[in-house]
C-alpha positions as CSV (number, residue, x, y, z in Angstrom):
1,M,-16.9,76.1,138.5
2,L,-15.6,78.0,141.9
3,Q,-14.3,75.5,144.0
4,S,-11.8,77.3,146.3
5,I,-10.7,80.9,147.4
6,H,-7.8,81.6,149.8
7,I,-7.0,84.8,150.6
8,Q,-4.7,87.1,153.1
9,N,-3.5,90.0,153.7
10,Y,-6.5,91.8,152.4
11,A,-8.8,94.6,154.0
12,I,-9.4,93.1,157.3
13,I,-8.5,89.3,156.2
14,D,-5.5,88.2,157.9
15,E,-6.2,84.6,155.9
16,L,-9.0,83.0,155.3
17,G,-9.7,80.0,153.2
18,I,-13.1,78.7,151.6
19,Q,-14.2,75.4,150.5
20,F,-17.0,75.0,148.1
21,S,-19.8,72.4,147.5
22,H,-20.7,71.8,144.1
23,R,-24.0,72.8,145.0
24,M,-25.3,76.1,145.6
25,N,-23.8,78.3,147.7
26,V,-24.7,80.9,149.8
27,I,-22.8,84.0,152.3
28,T,-25.1,85.8,154.2
29,G,-24.2,88.1,157.2
30,E,-25.4,91.6,158.3
31,T,-24.1,94.8,156.9
32,G,-19.8,94.9,157.4
33,A,-19.8,91.4,157.9
34,G,-17.3,91.5,155.3
35,K,-19.5,89.8,152.0
36,S,-18.3,93.0,150.1
37,I,-15.1,92.3,151.2
38,L,-15.2,88.6,150.2
39,M,-16.3,90.1,146.9
40,G,-13.5,92.4,146.1
41,A,-10.9,89.5,146.4
42,L,-13.1,87.4,144.5
43,S,-12.6,90.8,142.1
44,L,-8.8,90.8,142.2
45,I,-8.5,87.1,140.8
46,L,-11.1,88.3,138.0
47,G,-8.6,91.3,136.7
48,D,-10.1,94.2,138.6
49,R,-7.3,97.4,139.3
50,A,-5.2,96.4,142.5
51,D,-4.5,99.2,145.4
52,T,-2.2,98.9,148.1
53,A,-4.8,100.3,150.2
54,V,-6.0,96.6,150.1
55,L,-3.3,96.1,152.4
56,L,-4.0,94.7,156.0
57,Q,-0.3,94.6,157.0
58,R,1.4,97.6,154.3
59,D,4.6,95.5,154.8
60,K,3.8,92.3,153.5
61,K,1.5,91.0,149.9
62,C,-1.7,90.3,149.9
63,V,-2.5,87.3,148.0
64,V,-5.0,85.9,146.1
65,E,-6.1,82.4,145.4
66,G,-9.2,80.7,143.1
67,S,-9.1,77.1,142.3
68,F,-11.9,77.0,139.2
69,G,-13.3,73.3,137.7
70,V,-12.8,73.3,133.6
71,K,-13.6,70.4,132.7
72,G,-15.2,69.7,129.5
73,R,-15.1,73.7,129.3
74,K,-14.4,73.6,125.1
75,E,-14.1,78.1,125.4
76,V,-12.0,77.9,128.4
77,L,-9.8,74.8,126.2
78,A,-9.8,77.1,123.1
79,F,-8.2,80.4,125.6
80,F,-5.4,77.9,126.8
81,A,-4.7,76.1,124.0
82,E,-4.5,80.3,122.4
83,N,-2.8,81.7,125.0
84,E,-0.7,79.1,125.4
85,L,-0.6,78.1,128.8
86,D,-1.2,74.2,130.4
87,V,-4.1,72.8,130.1
88,E,-5.0,71.1,133.0
89,D,-8.9,70.0,134.5
90,E,-8.8,72.6,137.4
91,V,-7.3,76.2,136.5
92,V,-5.5,78.1,139.9
93,I,-5.5,81.9,139.2
94,R,-3.4,83.7,142.0
95,R,-2.9,87.7,142.2
96,E,-0.2,89.1,144.1
97,I,0.3,93.1,145.1
98,A,3.6,93.8,146.5
99,P,3.3,96.8,149.3
100,T,5.2,99.0,146.6
101,G,2.2,98.3,144.5
102,K,3.2,96.2,141.8
103,S,0.7,93.1,140.5
104,R,1.1,90.4,139.6
105,A,-0.7,87.7,137.9
106,F,-0.1,84.0,137.2
107,V,-2.7,80.9,135.8
108,N,-1.3,77.6,136.8
109,D,2.0,79.4,138.1
110,T,2.1,80.9,134.4
111,P,2.7,84.2,134.7
112,V,0.0,86.5,132.6
113,N,-1.5,90.2,132.2
114,L,-4.8,91.8,133.2
115,E,-6.1,91.7,129.6
116,Q,-5.4,87.7,129.6
117,L,-6.8,87.3,133.2
118,R,-9.8,89.3,132.3
119,K,-11.0,87.3,130.0
120,L,-9.8,84.3,131.1
121,S,-12.4,85.3,134.3
122,S,-15.1,85.9,132.1
123,L,-15.5,81.9,130.6
124,L,-15.0,81.1,134.6
125,V,-16.8,83.5,136.7
126,D,-20.9,85.6,135.6
127,L,-20.6,88.3,138.5
128,H,-23.7,89.7,138.9
129,R,-24.3,93.2,141.1
130,Q,-26.6,95.4,142.0
131,F,-26.7,97.1,139.0
132,D,-26.5,94.5,136.2
133,T,-30.6,93.7,136.2
134,L,-30.7,96.7,133.7
135,E,-29.0,94.5,131.1
136,L,-32.1,93.0,130.5
137,G,-33.7,95.7,128.6
138,E,-30.5,95.4,126.0
139,S,-31.3,94.5,123.3
140,D,-27.8,92.3,122.7
141,F,-28.3,90.9,125.9
142,Q,-31.6,89.4,125.3
143,R,-30.3,88.0,121.3
144,E,-27.6,86.4,124.0
145,V,-30.5,84.3,126.3
146,L,-32.6,83.8,123.4
147,D,-29.0,82.1,121.2
148,A,-28.6,80.1,124.8
149,L,-32.1,79.0,124.9
150,A,-32.4,78.5,121.7
151,G,-29.3,75.7,122.3
152,Q,-28.0,76.7,118.4
153,G,-24.6,77.6,119.4
154,A,-22.4,75.4,116.4
155,A,-24.7,77.2,113.5
156,L,-24.4,80.9,115.3
157,E,-20.5,79.9,115.5
158,E,-20.8,79.0,111.6
159,Y,-22.6,82.1,111.2
160,R,-20.2,84.3,112.9
161,N,-16.8,83.0,111.5
162,T,-18.6,83.5,108.4
163,Y,-19.4,87.4,108.9
164,R,-15.9,87.8,110.4
165,T,-14.5,86.4,106.9
166,W,-16.8,89.0,105.3
167,Q,-15.7,92.0,107.1
168,S,-12.3,91.0,107.1
169,A,-12.3,90.6,103.3
170,V,-14.5,93.8,103.3
171,R,-11.2,95.9,105.2
172,E,-8.9,94.3,102.9
173,L,-10.8,95.4,100.0
174,A,-10.7,98.9,101.5
175,T,-7.1,99.3,101.7
176,L,-6.7,98.2,98.0
177,Q,-9.0,101.0,97.2
178,E,-7.1,103.3,99.3
179,Q,-4.1,102.3,97.5
180,K,-5.6,102.6,94.5
181,A,-6.7,106.2,95.2
182,Q,-2.5,106.4,96.3
183,F,-1.2,105.4,93.4
184,N,-3.7,107.2,91.4
185,K,-2.3,110.3,93.1
186,E,0.7,109.9,92.2
187,F,1.0,107.8,88.6
188,D,1.3,110.5,86.3
189,Y,4.2,112.0,88.1
190,N,5.7,108.4,88.4
191,K,5.0,107.7,84.6
192,F,6.8,111.0,83.7
193,L,9.9,110.0,85.5
194,F,10.0,106.7,84.0
195,D,9.8,107.9,80.6
196,E,12.5,110.6,81.1
197,L,14.6,107.9,81.7
198,S,13.7,105.4,80.0
199,E,13.6,107.6,76.7
200,G,17.6,107.7,77.6
201,G,18.0,104.2,77.2
202,W,20.9,104.1,79.9
203,K,22.9,101.6,80.2
204,D,24.9,100.4,83.3
205,N,28.2,102.2,84.1
206,E,27.8,105.1,80.7
207,L,27.9,108.1,82.0
208,E,31.4,107.1,83.7
209,E,32.4,105.2,80.8
210,L,30.8,108.6,78.9
211,D,33.1,111.0,81.2
212,Q,36.8,108.5,80.4
213,E,35.7,108.5,76.7
214,L,35.7,112.4,76.6
215,K,39.0,113.3,78.5
216,L,40.5,110.8,76.2
217,L,39.1,112.8,73.3
218,N,39.9,116.3,74.6
219,N,43.8,115.1,75.3
220,S,43.8,113.4,72.0
221,E,46.3,115.7,70.6
222,G,48.6,115.5,73.2
223,I,48.0,111.3,73.4
224,K,49.5,111.3,69.7
225,N,52.3,113.5,69.8
226,A,53.2,111.3,72.8
227,L,52.3,108.6,71.1
228,S,54.3,110.0,67.7
229,K,57.7,110.5,69.3
230,V,57.9,107.2,71.0
231,Y,57.2,105.1,67.6
232,Y,59.8,107.6,66.2
233,D,62.4,106.8,68.5
234,L,62.0,103.3,68.9
235,K,62.1,103.0,65.3
236,E,62.8,105.9,62.8
237,G,64.8,108.4,64.2
238,E,68.5,108.9,62.9
239,Q,69.4,106.4,65.2
240,P,66.7,103.6,66.7
241,M,66.3,102.1,69.9
242,V,65.3,98.7,68.0
243,Q,68.0,99.4,65.7
244,Q,70.9,99.7,67.8
245,L,69.8,96.7,70.4
246,K,70.3,94.8,67.1
247,V,73.9,96.3,66.2
248,L,74.9,95.7,70.0
249,Q,73.6,92.2,69.9
250,H,75.2,91.4,67.2
251,S,78.4,93.0,68.2
252,L,78.1,90.1,71.4
253,H,76.7,87.4,69.3
254,Q,80.5,87.4,67.8
255,Y,82.6,86.8,70.2
256,A,80.2,84.4,72.2
257,A,82.6,81.3,71.2
258,F,85.4,83.3,73.5
259,H,83.2,83.8,76.8
260,E,80.6,81.9,78.4
261,E,78.2,84.5,79.2
262,L,78.9,86.4,76.1
263,K,75.9,84.0,74.0
264,G,73.4,85.0,77.9
265,L,74.3,89.2,77.2
266,A,73.4,88.8,73.6
267,D,70.3,86.5,73.7
268,R,68.8,89.2,76.8
269,I,69.5,92.2,74.0
270,S,68.0,90.6,71.8
271,S,65.2,89.7,73.9
272,V,64.7,93.2,75.0
273,Q,65.7,94.6,71.1
274,I,62.4,91.8,70.2
275,E,60.3,93.6,73.1
276,L,60.8,97.0,72.0
277,Q,59.7,96.3,69.2
278,D,56.1,94.7,70.0
279,I,56.0,98.0,71.8
280,A,56.7,99.7,69.1
281,G,54.0,98.7,66.6
282,D,51.0,98.7,69.6
283,V,52.4,102.6,69.9
284,E,51.8,102.8,66.1
285,R,48.9,101.0,66.7
286,V,47.2,102.9,69.3
287,N,48.5,105.7,68.0
288,E,46.2,105.5,64.4
289,D,42.8,104.6,66.7
290,V,43.6,108.0,69.2
291,G,41.8,110.9,67.1
292,Y,40.1,114.4,67.7
293,D,36.4,114.0,66.8
294,P,34.5,117.4,67.4
295,R,31.1,115.8,66.4
296,R,32.3,112.5,69.1
297,I,33.0,115.2,71.8
298,E,29.8,117.3,70.7
299,E,27.1,114.0,71.1
300,I,29.2,112.8,74.8
301,N,28.8,116.5,76.1
302,E,25.2,116.4,75.2
303,R,25.0,113.3,76.8
304,L,26.6,113.9,79.6
305,S,24.3,116.7,80.3
306,M,21.1,115.2,80.6
307,G,22.8,112.3,82.3
308,Y,24.2,114.6,85.0
309,K,20.9,116.5,84.9
310,L,19.4,113.1,86.2
311,L,21.4,112.5,88.5
312,K,20.9,115.8,90.2
313,K,17.4,115.4,89.9
314,H,17.3,112.0,91.4
315,G,19.7,113.1,94.3
316,V,22.5,110.1,93.1
317,H,25.7,109.9,91.8
318,T,25.8,107.2,89.4
319,T,24.1,105.5,86.5
320,S,23.5,102.5,88.1
321,E,21.4,103.7,90.4
322,L,19.6,105.3,88.1
323,L,19.0,102.3,86.4
324,V,17.6,101.6,90.1
325,I,15.1,104.3,89.8
326,S,13.9,102.9,86.9
327,R,13.2,99.5,87.7
328,R,11.5,100.9,91.0
329,L,9.4,103.2,89.4
330,E,7.9,100.1,86.3
331,E,7.2,98.1,89.4
332,K,5.0,101.2,91.4
333,L,3.5,101.3,87.4
334,K,2.8,97.6,87.0
335,D,1.4,97.9,90.5
336,S,-0.8,100.4,90.1
337,L,-2.4,98.8,86.9
338,Q,-2.4,95.4,88.5
339,V,-4.4,96.8,91.5
340,D,-7.4,96.9,89.8
341,E,-7.3,93.0,88.9
342,S,-6.6,92.7,92.8
343,I,-9.5,95.4,93.2
344,A,-12.6,93.3,91.5
345,A,-11.6,89.9,93.1
346,G,-12.0,91.6,95.9
347,E,-15.2,92.6,95.3
348,K,-16.4,89.4,93.8
349,E,-15.1,87.3,97.0
350,V,-17.3,90.5,99.2
351,G,-19.7,90.0,97.1
352,R,-19.7,86.3,97.6
353,L,-19.1,86.0,101.3
354,L,-22.1,88.6,101.8
355,Q,-24.1,85.7,99.8
356,E,-23.0,82.7,102.5
357,V,-23.4,85.6,105.5
358,K,-27.0,85.7,104.4
359,K,-27.4,81.9,103.7
360,R,-25.8,81.5,107.4
361,R,-28.8,83.3,108.4
362,R,-31.5,82.2,106.5
363,L,-30.1,78.5,107.9
364,C,-30.4,79.1,111.5
365,P,-32.7,77.2,113.5
366,K,-36.2,80.2,114.5
367,L,-36.7,80.2,117.6
368,V,-39.9,79.3,119.7
369,R,-42.3,81.9,118.7
370,R,-42.9,84.2,121.2
371,R,-46.7,86.2,121.9
372,S,-44.7,89.6,122.1
373,S,-43.9,90.8,118.8
374,R,-41.1,92.8,120.8
375,W,-39.3,89.2,121.4
376,S,-40.4,87.9,118.0
377,S,-38.6,90.1,116.1
378,R,-35.3,89.4,118.4
379,S,-34.7,86.0,117.3
380,T,-31.1,84.5,117.7
381,S,-28.0,86.4,116.2
382,C,-28.4,84.8,113.0
């Protein structure tokens, strides 16, 4: 209920405050007395658009403030909770219009937007204007009146909640069906791409490793020549390095007793000789492993050709990226198969909720029957 209104710098009003009785209040006056101005000021705090034309003094802001009693109003309390506003038994709505045209609205000194203000004011004020009686002929208005007279707010709210849940399920089902249609369009193409990648049986870093192996095979002849020369110089030449170091180490070792550093030098030469002997063994082993294999080269070239085509096709550069694409395609194919299950579950849920909606309608108590068939056919929204 509107308890008071305070107006500053609005139209012809410099400043005005009105306190309203908790009983019926009537404002009367001749044409031009200012009744419509009061209603215009009230409309501002109800969320109407603001205009600097209403400023009495153009260099000062206009302020309209209304106080409303809301104790026990559940719908108002619900609005405050939904919009995270402080709940009080009295609501103070203030609207300010600056000379620049900027408008601000406050609820209990907390800034709100116009949409919030309109929603709140619709719960506080029922404003009837000249042509509002035309609503009497609208079926929606008639149902609202009958619902109010029936006093079945709780049953009606349960029906509305069930109906909204059903509508939400219908929308979710429609989304799934659209998703399925899109999946169907892409399924064959995605399956072709996935099969193409799967048939290759690619492993992580395979193309990179094959490329390295191909380089080795293509250079195998030069590598074997180099390894053979190293092994020959180390162990099988006319003067093998390993044998020469052994001779040098022996020549120093026989005089070690005569100089304190000769033994250390001989031991170091011995260590080098042993290390070169190990190197010669590894060179021989690697030389045996390296070989020119034209069949293997052909296999690698075929594999690389297939892999490079896939890399170019999917716009990537590594085998790992190909495997990521393969996994994504597999997930899409699984989703396209699972959506059928989701649609079946959604259809079942929509059907269940529809039956619940019909049940709620049947459970809503009937209103008092009217002798007019027109009114009896327009019962509660249930």
